[in-house]
C-alpha positions in Angstrom: 0.0 0.0 0.0 1.0 3.6 -0.3 0.0 6.9 1.0 -0.3 9.4 -1.8 0.0 13.1 -1.0 -1.1 15.6 -3.7 0.7 18.8 -4.4 -2.0 20.6 -2.4 -1.4 18.3 0.6 -4.4 16.0 0.2 -4.1 12.4 1.2 -5.3 9.1 -0.2 -4.5 5.5 0.6 -3.7 3.5 -2.5 -3.4 -0.3 -3.0 -4.7 -0.6 0.5 -4.7 -4.4 0.5 -1.0 -4.8 -0.3 0.5 -5.4 3.1 3.8 -6.5 1.7 5.0 -3.1 0.7 4.6 0.4 2.0 5.7 3.8 0.8 4.8 7.5 0.8 4.5 9.2 -2.5 4.5 13.0 -2.5 3.6 14.9 -5.7 5.8 17.9 -5.1 9.3 19.3 -5.0 11.8 18.6 -2.3 12.2 22.3 -1.7 8.5 22.5 -0.6 9.1 20.2 2.4 8.1 22.9 4.9 4.8 23.5 3.2 4.1 19.7 3.3 5.2 19.5 6.9 2.5 21.9 7.9 -0.2 20.4 5.6 0.5 16.8 7.0 0.9 17.7 10.6 -0.7 15.1 12.8 -0.8 12.5 10.1 2.7 12.2 8.7 6.0 13.6 10.1 8.5 14.5 7.5 11.9 14.2 9.2 13.7 15.3 6.0 13.2 14.9 2.2 14.0 11.2 2.4 12.4 10.1 5.7 8.8 10.1 6.8 7.0 8.7 9.8 3.4 7.7 8.9 1.2 7.5 12.0 -0.7 4.2 12.3 -3.8 6.0 13.7 -4.0 8.1 10.6 -4.0 5.0 8.4 -6.7 3.3 10.4 -8.9 6.4 10.3 -8.7 6.8 6.5 -12.1 6.7 4.9 -10.9 4.0 2.5 -10.5 1.5 5.3 -12.1 2.9 8.6 -15.3 0.7 8.2 -13.6 -2.4 6.9 -13.1 -4.8 9.8 -11.1 -7.3 7.7 -8.6 -4.6 6.8 -8.4 -3.4 10.4 -7.6 -6.9 11.6 -5.0 -7.6 8.9 -3.3 -4.2 9.0 -0.1 -2.9 10.6 0.1 -5.2 13.6 
């Protein structure tokens, strides 16, 4: 699965059933990292332009999976 961040800071969870891979994809420029840090606060922490911490709680609350008990049981445990 991967978290996709739009240039405007919007989030979506893509390929949500692929638990064998995980990545963050940001549609933006490295020099815009401060803008993305503010837009993603509380969901994803951007340590630098190569390192991100994605919060489990944010993943579980995403509308794509929040109501799916199977996904919640299989996910990030």
